Structure formats: C-alpha cells, structure tokens
C-alpha positions, 0 to 999 in steps of 0.5 A, spaced: 642 906 763 636 911 762 631 908 757 626 912 753 620 908 751 618 912 744 611 910 743 607 912 736 600 911 734 598 914 727 597 909 721 600 915 716 607 915 714 612 921 717 611 925 711 604 925 712 603 926 719 604 933 722 605 929 730 610 924 727 614 930 724 614 933 731 616 927 734 621 925 730 625 932 731 624 931 739 627 924 738 633 926 733 635 932 739 634 927 745 639 922 742 644 927 741 643 930 748 643 924 751 647 919 747 648 914 752 640 912 753 637 907 750 631 909 746 626 903 744 621 905 739 614 902 739 609 904 733 603 900 735 600 901 728 606 897 725 608 892 731 604 886 733 602 885 740 598 882 745 592 885 746 586 884 752 581 879 748 577 873 751 582 868 752 586 873 756 580 875 760 578 868 761 586 866 763 585 872 768 579 870 771 582 863 772 588 865 775 585 870 780 578 868 782 579 860 781 586 861 783 588 856 778 596 855 777 599 858 771 600 851 768 593 849 768 591 855 763 590 852 756 596 853 751 593 858 748 591 862 755 598 861 756 601 863 750 597 870 750 598 871 757 605 870 756 605 875 750 601 880 754 606 880 759 612 882 754 609 888 753 607 890 760 615 888 762 617 893 756 613 899 759 615 897 766 623 897 764 622 904 761 625 910 765 621 915 760 615 915 755 613 919 749 607 918 746 605 921 739 599 921 737 593 925 734 586 926 736 581 921 733 574 924 734 576 927 741 580 921 744 586 917 742 587 911 737 584 905 738 591 902 738 594 906 743 588 904 748 589 897 747 597 898 748 595 902 754 591 896 756 596 892 755 600 895 761 596 899 765 594 892 769 592 891 777 598 887 781 603 889 775 603 896 774 598 898 780 594 895 786 588 897 790 589 900 797 583 901 801 579 901 793 584 907 791 589 905 786 596 905 787 602 906 782 608 902 781 611 906 776 614 912 780 620 917 779 618 916 771 616 921 766 612 922 760 611 927 754 605 927 750 605 930 743 598 931 741 596 933 733 590 936 732 587 940 726 583 944 731 585 947 737 583 944 743 588 945 748 585 952 750 579 956 749 572 953 747 573 947 745 578 945 751 572 940 754 572 936 748 579 934 748 578 927 751 585 924 749 591 928 753 586 928 759 585 921 759 593 919 758 594 924 764 589 920 768 591 913 766 598 914 767 597 917 773 594 911 776 600 907 775 604 912 778 607 917 772 606 924 775 611 928 771 607 929 765 608 934 759 604 936 753 606 938 746 600 940 742 601 941 735 594 943 733 590 948 728 594 947 722 587 945 719 583 950 722 588 955 720 591 952 714 594 959 712 599 959 719 600 951 718 608 951 716 608 956 722 605 952 727 608 946 725 615 949 725 614 952 732 611 946 735 619 943 732 623 948 735 619 947 742 620 940 741 627 940 740 628 945 746 624 940 750 628 934 748 635 937 750 633 938 758 628 932 758 
C-alpha cells in the first residue's frame, strides 16, 4: 500500500491559512483519486514530537564515539532516542511526502526544521561514502506547497527564497530527487488579485493530485 505523509507547518487555522486551504484541496483530490493509499497527516504545530536536544546529542556521542551499548545510556537518553526514532521511521515508511508551509523570514518555520532534523540522520536515512552523502530514501517523491505574501518563485526576489531551495537540498541528501513545488504567492503584494491567486493555486493543486 502506498503511504502518503502529509506534513503541515503553520500555527494558523485552515480558515486563516492560504497554504492550508490549497493543501486541503490537494489532499481531498488526492484521496478521491487514490482511495487505496494510506494517508498520515502530521501537523508539526499540533503534534508533540521529540526534537534533537542536548540529551539526544549526548546519547549519539556515547553510541557513536564512545561505542557504548544502548542499554548503557541513561533512562532519559534511551527514551528520547527511541522517541526520535519513531519520527525517523515514520518518515522512512512513507512513499510520498507533501510539505505545506509558509515562508517565514525567507526560510521555513522552526518547527518544520526541527521535524526535518528528526529524520535526516546519518546512518538512518543517509550515509557518507568518501565524504559524499548518499541517500537511502530512494524511489520516493515530494511536493512542497509554499505560501508567501510576496512573489519569490521568479523575479528579483527569487534569491531571497531560502525555504524551498533548502527543502529541495535536504530531501536530496536523503535520496528524494522527485520534488515539485506549488507556489501560492503574491496575495498580499497584490491584494486585489488575492482571490484569483488562491483559486488558481487550488485548481492547480487539484489537477496535480489526480496524477500524483
């Protein structure tokens, strides 16, 4: 069974988030077109998940550098490493990924970065061969639905977009090369066209979902 991991990264409610509205249109169309697929929805601002913190880093150092056994870690370190592994394994099980996120200060929201750090882990989703990262999540695909009030996909401000290029790069490290972007942008810069922009993005999302 094909598994879709649908990740949202905004604290806004769907009625106030342009990105979530477009993402919801995609997801509904996708489920209609692929009724046998399994869908896991993961909201990084609603879900509680383990992040890479001091205990996790110390545990990794003990396991990798000091070559201690897992049983020799402290109870807190064991619990946190296991909790982080749950996120990693959830990501590894997926065949397709949809990331729905706004551009914040020209980058991705911090909770999304924390989620990415929980599964982009050497020895789990990639390894190094002669100092070059080799991804282990091959034959998978991803879609990034990115919303921004201004226009950053093209034009003079494109160089300021550190959101989608980062996601493309980091997913490439773990082996995901089939990555598409759906930009929902310019609705604040051109408020008189906001409804038109959002409607066009939703139509694009529905069309993409049917074949994706």
